[in-house]
N, C-alpha and C positions, 0 to 999 in steps of 0.2 A: 382405407381403400381395400386392402387385401381381406379384411374381415368381412366387408360387404360382399366382395366377390365370392369368398368361401361360403357365406350364408346363402347367397343367391344360387350358387352351384348345387348346394344341398337341396334347396327348395325345387330347383329345376329338375334334378334327378328323381325327386319323389313326386313330381307332377303338379306342384303348386306354382303354376305359371305366373299368375298375377303377382304373388308375393315375390317371386324371383325377379320379375321385371322391375319391381320397386327397388329391390336391392341393387340390381345392376345399374339402374338409372341414378341411384344415390352415389354409387362408385364412380360413375362417369362424371357426375357434377363435382366430385372431390378432386378428380384428376382427369381433366378433359383430354389430355394428350396420351393417356394410357388407354389403348384401344381394346384391351381385354374385355371391358364391360360391353363395348359395342359388338364384339364377336358373340358374346353370350346373349345379347338382346336379339341378334339375328336368329339364334337357336330357339329362343322363346317364340319368335314369330313363326318359325317353321313348325314347331310342335303344336302351335295353335291353329295351323292351317292357313296362316296369313302369308301366302307364298310370294305375292307381289311385294309386300313390305320386306320380307326376308331377302329377296333378290336385290332390292334397292339398297339395303344395308350392306350386303356383301359387295356390291359394286362400289359403294363409297369406301368401304374398307380397303379394297384392292387398289384404289387410286392412292391411298395413303401408305399402304404396306404391300407393294406389288410383288415382293418376294417372300411373302409369308405363306408357308406350305399349308397350314391349317385353314387359313381363309380360302385359299385356292380349292382345297379339298371340300370344305363345307359348301362353298358356292356351287361346285359341280354336282354334288349329291343332292342339294336342295332342288335342282332343276328337275330331277326325276319325279318329285312329288307334284309338280305344278302342271296341271292339265293345259294351261295356256301356252306353255313353251313348245315351240315347234321342234321337230326332230333335227332340222337343219341347224337350228340355234344350238341345241345340245352338242351336236357334232363339232360345230365351229369352236365352241368354247373349250371342248375337250382337246381339240387340235392345238388351240392356243396354249393350253396348259402343257401339252407335250413339247411344244417349241420352247417354252419357258424352262421346263425340266432339263431338256437337252442342253440348253445354253449354260445352265449352272453346274452341270455334271457331265462333261463330255468324256467318254472313254472308248477305246477300241474294243471290238468284239474279241473275247478271249480266244486263245489258240485251242483248237479242238483236240481233246485227248481221246485216244482210242478206247473203245469199250469192248474190244474183242475178247479180252481176257478177264473181264469183270462185268457185273451188272451195270445197267445205266444208273448213274448217280442222279437222284431226283431230290430237289429241294423245294420246300413249301415255306412261304413267308406270310405271317399273319400276327396281328395283335390279339387274336380271338381264339387261341387254343385253350379254351375254357368253356364253361357252360354258357355259351353264346350260340346263336344260330349257326355260325360258321363252324365252331368247334363241334357242335352236335352232329352236323352233317358230315364233317370230314373225318372224325375219329375212327369210324368203322372202316372207311376206305384205307386209312393208314394201317389199320390192324390187318386188313385183308391183302395188302401188297405181297407179291411173291418175291422173297429175298433172292431167288435165283435170277430174277429178271431186273429188279430195281433195288438199289441201296438208298434208303430214305433218310433225309435230314429235314427237321422242322425248325425253323428260325422263329422263335417266339418273341415278339416285340411288345407284348402286353405285360401288365403288372399283376393281373389276376391269375392265381393258380388254384386249381380245385381238382375234383375227381376226374374231369375230362382231361385236364393237363396230365394227370398221373397215367391215364390210359394211353395217351399219345406218347408220353415219355417211355412207356414200356414197349411200345410198338416200333420205335425208331430212335434215331439220334436227335434228341431235343436240345437245342442251344438257346439259352436265354440271352437275347440280344437287345433287351430293353434299354440298356445303358449305352449302346453304341450309336454313333451318328451314322449318316448315310454312307460316307466314305469308308468308315471302319466296317460296317455291315457288308458292304460290297467286297471289301478286301477279304473278310472271313469266308464269304461264299465262294470267292475265287480260289482261296487257299484250300477249301474243302474239295475242290475239283468237281463242283456240281455241273452236270451236263445239261439238265433241263430245270429251269427255275420257274416255280408256279406262284403267281401272286393270288392271294385269297381275299384281298381287301378292296382293290380298286381305289376309289376316292372316299371310302367310308372311314369312320373314326379309327384312329390308330394306324392308318395306312403307312407303309414304308415304300410305296411305289416310287418315291423319289430316288431310292437306292437303286432301283432298276435302271435309272438313267445312266448309271455308271457302267452298265453292261457287264455285270459280274459273272454271267454264264453265257455259253454260246447259243443256247436256245431259251427263250423266255415266253411264258404264256399267261393268260388271264383266265381264271376259273372260279366259280362258285360264289365268292363273297361280293361280287359286283354284278351289275345288270345293264351295263352300257359300255361303250368304248372307253378305254383308259386315255386315249389320245396320244400315247407314247409310241413314236414311230419304230422303236426298237422291238416291240412285242411281235413275236412270230406267229401267234395265233390266239384266238379266244375260243374256249370250248363251250359249245352250246348243243342244241339238238334241233330237229325239224320243227318241233312244237314251239320252242322259244324263238326260233329263227327261220321262218318260212322264206321262200325264195324272195330276194330283194332286200333282205335285212342287211346284206353286205354294205348297202349305202349308208348305214348308221355307224359303221365301224372303220377305224383305221387298221385294225388287225384282220388278217384273214380268218374266216370262220371255219372251224372244224366241228362237224356235227356228229356227236356221239350217237350210235344207233338206237339205244334204248332209253335215252334221257340224259340230262346233264348232271344229275345227282341222285343219291339214294337216301331214303328215309328209314330210320330206326327209332322206335319210341324210347323215351327215357325210362330208366328202371322203375320209377315210381308212378308210371301211368297206370290208371285203374285196370285191373285184370279183366274186367268185363265192361261191356257197353251198357249203359243204363237204358231202361225202356223209353220209348218215345214220350216226351213230356205232354204231347197233346192228349194222351190217354188219361192223364190226371187233371190237366188244366181245362180241357174242353175247347181250347183255342190253339192256333199255331203261334209259335214263338220263333221269330227270326233273330239272328244274332251276328255280331261281328266283334272279334277280340283283337282287331288290328290297331296299330299306332294311329292316333288321331291326326297326325300330320297327313294321313292319306285321305282324310275327309275333305270334300269340296262341294260346291254348289251342284255340280252334276250328279254327284253321289246322293246328295239330299233329294234332288228331283226324282231320281229313279227309285230310291228306297221309299219315298213318300207315295209314289204311284203304286208300289207293291202293297204297302199298308192299306191304301185306299181300295185296292182290288181284292184284298182278303179281309173281309169284315171281321172285327173282333180280334184280329192278330195283334201281336206285340213285337217290339224290337228291343233287344238287349245289346248295348254297346259297352265294351269294357276296355279300359286302358288306364295307366297310372295318372294321366293328366285329368281324369275325371275326379281327382281330388280337388281340382280347381273350380270354385263356385262360378266364376265368370265364364269359363269354358262350358260348364254344364248348362248355364243359362243360354249361351250362344247356340249350342247344339239343339237344345230343346226348342228354342225359339225358331230355329231354321225349319223344324218339322211343323210347328204350329202355324208358321207363315204359309205352309203348303197344305194346310187343312187337316193336319193330323193332331189329335188331342194329346196334350202333354202327358196324360196318364198312360198312354200307350208306349211311351219311351222310357226305358229304364237304363240309367247310366251307372256303371259300377267301376269302382276304383281298383287299385292294384291288389294282388294276392300272391302268395307263394305259388310257384309253378305247379305243384301238386294240386293245389286248390283250384287253379285256373282250369286244369284238365277236368276236374270233377264238375265244374260249372257247365260243361257241355251237356250235362244231364238236363239242363234247363232249356236247351236249344233244339228246335226241330230242323231248321234250315239255316245255314250260314250264308250271309251275303258278302260277297267280295268287293272291296273298294276298287276304284279305278282312277287314274291309270296305273297307280302303284298297287299291285295286287298282293295277296298274301304269299308268304314263302313257307317257313316252318309252321306258321299259324294255320295255314290251309291243310298241311299234312296232319297236324294234330287234330284239327276238326274232323277230318275224314277218319282218322284212327279211332276217334271217339264216336263214330257212327253217324256223324252229322254231314249230310251232303252240302256242297258249296256251289252256289250259282255265281258265275263269273262272266266278265266281258273282256276277252282279249282284244287288244288294239295293236297299234303299230310297234310301239316300243317293247323291248324284251321284258322289262319289268311288269308290263301289263299282261304277260302271257304265262306267268309262273303257275297259277292255279290251273289254267287250261292244260298245261303240260302234265301236271299231276293227274288231272281227270282223264286225259287221253291215255296215260300210261296204265290206268286201272280200268279202262273200258267204259268211262262215263263222259265222253265228249259232248253228249247231248245237253249237259248242264252248262255249256258255254254258249253265250249269246252272240249274235251278230251285230246287234245295235241295242239302243236303250229300250225300244219297244219289245224286242225279243227277250231282253233281260227280265222285264216285268212279266211277260207271258210265261217264261219258264218257271219263275218263282211262284207265280199264282197257280199255275197248273200243278206243280209239285205239291203245293199246300192243299190243293183240293183232292189229291189222290192219297188218302190216308193209308191205304193198303201198300202202295208203292213206298211211301215214306217209311213205314214200319219194316218193310222188306229190305230197303236200302240200309236201314240202321242195323239190322241183325246180320246182314251179309257183307258189310263193308270191310271188316277186318279180314275175313277169308279172301275177299276180292283183292285187297291190297297185298296180302302175303303171297298170293299167286302171281303178282305182277312184277314187271321190271323195276318198279319204284322201290321195292324192298329186297331185290336180289343183289346184295352187296358183292358177292363173289363174282358173278357174271359182269356186273358193272365195272369192277376193279380190273378184270382182265381186259375189257374193252378200253378202259381208260389207259392202261399200260400200253396196249397195242397202239393207240393213237399217239402217245408221246414218243414211243420208240420209233414209229414210222416218221413222225415229224423230225426227230433228231436225225434220222438217216437222210431225210430229204433236204434238210437245211445244211447239214455238215458234210454229207457225202453225196452231193448231187450226181445224177447219172452221167457217165461220160458220153460225149456225143458220138 
């Protein structure tokens, strides 16, 4: 049983979905009452873009293990990928999780300690203080914090330690809490006297959001690593911006929204990013190459419809898709067939498997225009595409996760690459493909544009971030006297 699970996990993590599914099915047949195989089968369905099947599997699992935190977590995150799920449904299920979390870990709000004689004590909780999207986005903010204003603790719940971990450890007090249960983690945070506790995971893998239900700090907020409401009623705020959260977004959150003035995060390239942007590939190919290096769980029929319409509108163009799951022959066939069924010849679609990060960045030399999936748009992937000189066409919708690339484009002065509907998405992509001079100019000017924008101004962002948290602490813990 365990051997089949281990083998299936290895295959799943390297993108061989069909073989992983066989292993997990074999494990389930050997031990029907051990639900680990079913949990993994739901992950296979999600990564393959079979969201209805994944939702059904998670619902069945929750009836059998209603108090299993990983199943709860996976079920909520999977809803973000599914275009068929309504905002009201996502909110209701997050609220139900919040009620469950409170019921199993009730605790009073800690006594507020004065910060008059010391900096605000700020704590971050994540399993991703490593070379992960969250680690890469947060490390420079942690390094830029003003020690006169904030005293920083990072609670690392993950097992991976690398160069990002080392940089974070050098910037603040890093505590390895991977072996602690929720109650012990909450007790440690409380003992450290943290004033404002920041969750960086939401319901994503490795989350310790359940520890927040113990109320280990007087003020608790959600930021960066999640893209929807946590559902936990004890959270005092979620940190977003006007681009991610236009007026009315409050209806999707149990947390009050604090809008940071210049964006909700900052981007810095990894040290091994190519020093220069490659020339536009159309100059050597003679045709436009579209591309998307996002997780295949973000692909769906609506995406295939729009991208096929773009390829039809730009004769001779090609589309390159890249993700680790393209190691899987069945998924490759499924995706290629989706385009063929929409009138696009199979030879116009190129599916690439995984590479080392340095090689992924180099492969943007093959892409003229990036196409953003929806409703789950790119995060770090979009920033990296832009850094490599490749403009990204996106379609922001109602949910926050659909507005990530739009926020980046707005921050760097390219909001015109964001569509208002499917037809507009096709129009923008086709018009850009037809304007070779503009494409070449965007490619050569993208890095200076980004460097001059709020998206890459870590120092300014960090001051604004500190201001927001200090003001929140004051408002929650020292309300004005009547």
